[in-house]
N, C-alpha and C positions, 0 to 999 in steps of 0.2 A: 466530403466535398464532391466526390464522384457521383454519389447518389443525387445530390442537389442539381448538378449539371445535367444529368440525364432526365430527371423528372420535371423540373420546373418549366421547361419549354412546353411540355404537354399540358401542364396545369394552366398556363397562361392561355393556350389555345382553347382548352376546355371551358374556362371561365368566360372568355370572350364570346364563345359560341353560345353557351347557355344563357348568358345575360344579354345577348343581342336583342334589340327591340324589333318586333314586327310592326308595332303601331305605337311606339313610345317606350320610354325607358322602364316602364313598370312591367313589361311582358318578359317572362322567362321562356326561352325556346328550348324544347327538349326533343329527343328522338321519338318517333312514333312508337307507341306501345301496342303489342299484339298479344291477344289471349284467345284460346279456343275454349268454348263451353258448349258441350253437346254439338249442335249443328250450326252454331253461330260463332263467327269471328268478331271479337270486339277490338276495334281499332281506335286508339287514343291519339288524336291529332287535333288539338284545340278543343273539339268536341269528341264524344265517343260515338262511333258509328257501329251499328249492329248489322253484319253482312252474312248472308247465307252461304255456307261453304260449297254447296252444289251449284248454285246459280250465279253467285257473285252479286246478288241484288240486296239492297237494303231492306231490313225489316220495316214494316209500315204500321202506323198508328192512324187508322182511317186513311185519308188521302195523303197525309204527310209522312215523311220518313221518321222512324223512331230513333231519336238521338238523345244523348245525355250531355248537358241539359237539352231540352227540346228546341230552344232558340239560342243562337250564338250570343254570348255575353262577354263583353270586353274585360270584365273582372274575373272571368273563369277561363283558365288555360289548362287543359287536361292532356298530358302526354305520357304519364306513367301507365304501365299495363294495369288493367282493372283486376280486382280480386272479387270473385263471386263467393259470398258467404254460404254457410250451410243452410240458411233460411232464404237464400235467393237474392240478397242485396248485391248491387253493383257498387263497390267501394274503391275510390282512388282519390289522390290528393290534387288540389288545385296548385299548379306550379306558377301562378302569378306572383311576381316579386313582392307585392305589398298586401295581397289578400291571402292569408295563411289558413285556408280551410281544407279539411278532409271531408269529402262528400260521400253520402250514400244515396243511390238512386234506385227507384223501383223499375225493374227491367220490363214490366208490362206496360207502364204508363209513361215512363221517362221523367216522372216527377221526383223532386228531391224529398227524401225521407228525413234526413237530418244532416247537420254540418257540425263538425268538431273544429273549434277555432282557438285552442289553447296553445298550440305551437307558436313560437315567436320567430321562426325562420322560414325561409322559402322551402316548401316541400319539393323533393326531387324524385324519390324512390317510391315504388309501389308498396303495397301492404301485403302481409301474410294473413290468411284466414285459416283458422283451425276450428271447424264446426262453425259456431256463431261468434267465436272470439276473434278479435282483430288485433294484429300487432303492427303498429305504424311507426316507421322510422322518421322522426321529425327533422326539419331543417335547423332546429336548435340543438341537435346532438342528443336529444332525448328519445328513447324508445317508449312508445305509449301502448299499453294494453287496454283495449276498450271492449265493452260488451256489445251486444247486437243493437243497442239503442244509442251507441256513441258515448256512453258513460265510461269514465276512467276506472279501470280495475287496479292498475299500478303503473308507475313510471320508473325509469332508471336512466340516469344520465351516463352516456357512454363516451361522449366527446364534447370538446368545446367548439367543434366545427359541426356542420350539418352532416346527417347520415344520408349517404347517397346510394346505398344499395338496399334492396329488399331483403328482409330476413328470410331464412329457410329453416326447415325442421327435419329431424330424422325420426320424428314421432315421439321423442322423449324430451329433447332440448331444442331451444331456438338458437340459431347462430346468426350473429350480426357483425358484419365487417365495417371498418371505418376508414376515413381518409387519413387518420393518424397511423395507419398500418397495424391496427390491432384487431384481432378476431375474438369476439366474445361468445361464450356459451352461457345461455340464460335459462333458468327454470321458468317454464311458461305459466306456472300457477302462481308463484310468489314474486317473480321478477328478480330473484337473487342471482348474482353471478356464480356460475359453477367453475369456470376457468377462463383464462384469457391467454392468447398467444400473440406475442409481438413479432411481426413479420418484416419490419424494416422498410416498408414502402407503402405509399397510399394504395388502397384497395378500391377499385371501381366496379368490380364484378362480384356478384354473390357467389358463395361456395356452391359447388355441385356435390350433392350427397349421393354416395354409392350405396348399393344394397347392403353392403357389409358395415355401413356406418362411417366409412372413410370420407373425409372432406377434401375436395380438390379446388384450389383457388390460386390466383396469381396476383402480382402487384405491378405497379407502374415501373418499378425498378427491374422488371423482367424475370423475377423469381417465381417459379411454379412450385407449389407445395402439395404434399399429401399429408393430412393430419388426422389422427385418431379422434373421432367425434366424441367418444366417451371421456377421454382424458386430456385432449389438447396436445398430446405429444406429436412431434413432427416425425413422420415415417421416412420421408425423403424430401429433398428439395433439389431443383434443377434450374440453373441460370440459363435463360434463353436470350436470344439477341432481339432487342427492342423492348417495348413496354407492353404489358398485358392489360387489356381493358375489359374484355368479356369474361364470361364464365366458361370453364372447360366443358366439353362434351365427352361422354364415355361410351364404350362398348365393353364386351366381356374382358378384353385384354389390354385396351389402349385408352389413353387420354389424348384428346385433340384440342388444340388451342392456337389462335392466331396472335400475331404481334404487330405493332406499328412502330415505324422508325421514320419520322418526318414524312416523306412522300412514298416510302416503300414499306413492304411488310413481309413477314414469313408465316408459314403455316406448319405446325409441328404435330407429329404423332410420337407419343412416348409410351414406354411400357408401364402399365399400371402398377406392377409390383415393385419396380425399382426406380422409375423415373428416367431410365436411359432413353435417349432419343432413338426411335426406330427409323424415322425418315423426316425430312423437312422439304419444304417447297417455297421458292422465292416468288413474291408477287410484286407487281409494279405499283401497287397502291396499298395503303394501310388496311389492316384487318382489325376492325373495332368490335364488331358484333360477335356474339357467341356462335360457334358452329352448330350444326344439326347432324345427328347420326340417325340413319334409318336403313333397315335391311342390311345389305353389305356395303353401304355407301356412307360417306361423310361429305357434308356440303358446307361451304363457307361463302361469305359475301365480302366484297371489298368496298372501300369508301367511294371509289369512282364508278361503281355500278356493275362490277363483274359478279356473276353467280357461277361458282365452280363446284362441280360434283366430282368426287374421286372414289375409287375403290378403297376399301379399308387398308389396302397395301400402298396407297398413294398414286395409283395410275389414274390418268384422266378418264372420266366417264362421260360427262357432257358439261357444256358451259353455255351461258347466255349473258348478253350485255344489255343492261337496262339504262334508261335515262334517269339521272338523279343520283343522289348519294345513298348508299346502303349502309346504314348505321345501326339498324335494329336487327335483333336475332330473328332468323327465319323460323317458322313453326311448321309442324306436321299436322295436317287436318285430314285424317283418313288416308286417302290415296293421293293427296295433294300437298304440295309445298307452297306455303304462303310467304310472299316477300312484300315488305312495305317500303317502297322507294321514298326518299325525301327530296323535295325540290325537283321532282320529275313531272311527267305528263300523266301519271296514274298514281293512285294512292295505295292500291294493292295489285299484285300480280300473282296468279295461281299457275303453277306448273305441275304436271304429273311426275311420277318418280323417274321417268325416262327423259325429262327435260322438255316435253311438249307443253306449250302454253295453252291453258284451258280457258281462262277468263281474266279480265282486268276490271278494277273498280275505281271510279272517280265520283266523288259526291256531286250531286246536281247543284 
C-alpha cells in the first residue's frame, strides 16, 4: 500500500499532463526531444526542427526552414527524440492520441519516406536504431523490430500497458523497461527474451549502460538499481527520497540522479561500486530530466527553470534561471550545453561549459 500511495499521485499528474489538449482532446503533449547528430541539433516539439549547433539557426530548404514534416499538421505531434538510422533516415513516433504512426523522414528534403501504423496505442517513447534496424516501443505494449523500409522483422509483447521508454543496447542485447516495473533483456536478432528483472515500481527512464555492461536505472518508488546486463542480477539497490523519473548519468566513479517529491526535489551522487550515497543536494523544485556529466562537472535542470552545474564533488559551479519548465534532459554539443525550455520565451538555449549564454533559438 505504501508503494501505491507514493506513486499514484505522480501517475495522475503525468497522465493529466501528457493527455492535455493543445487544440482538442486528440493531442498528446510531450516533453521536447533533443538529439545531436554531427553539427545538427534535432528538436522535437510538435514538428522536428534542425538547428545548427554553432549559429543556432535553422537548416534551410531553399527559402523555407527544413522541418519534419515540412508543414505543420494537426494530425502529427512529434515530441520523442529522433533516431538517425545507419542509412540516414530520421525516425520518430507520432504522439497524436488517435493517429498511431511511426514516421521516417528524409533529412535532406523533409519528405516522408514511410509510415508504420500497426501499433494500436499512443506512441510515447523514441526508438533505438542499430545500423538500419529499428526497435520501436509501441503504445500497445509491443516492442516492434523493423527493417529500414518499415517492415516488421519481429514483435514481442512486453506489457498490457504502453511502453514509455526508449530501448537501449550494450551491443549484444536490447533492454526495455516498462511501467509495470519490469526490465527486459531481448535478443535483437530473434526477439526472444533473455531475462527479466522485476523492480517493484513503474520505470519512466531508460537504463544507462556503463562501459562494463552494468545497467543503472530507477523507479517511481525511488529505488535506484545497478544490474548486470548479461544476467539480470541486481548488484545493488538504494532507496532514495522521492520518485525517479529520468535516467542516471555516470562518470568513472559515481552515479548521478535527481528525484521529485511534489514541489521539491533532491539531487544525489552515489558510489558506482556500492550504491552508497556520497552526497545529496536539496532543490526547491522537482528534478524530472536526466542529468548531464561533462569534464569535471555534473549539471541538472529543475522543473521551474533552474540550470545548476556542480563539481563532481557537489560544490556549486554556476547556475542560470530560465523562463519555462525544464523537463527534457540537456545535451552536450561540442563545447556547448543545449537546454530545451518548455512554455518559455525560447525553444533552445545554448551555454558554454562555464555557463555563459551563447545563443537562443525560437522558430519563426
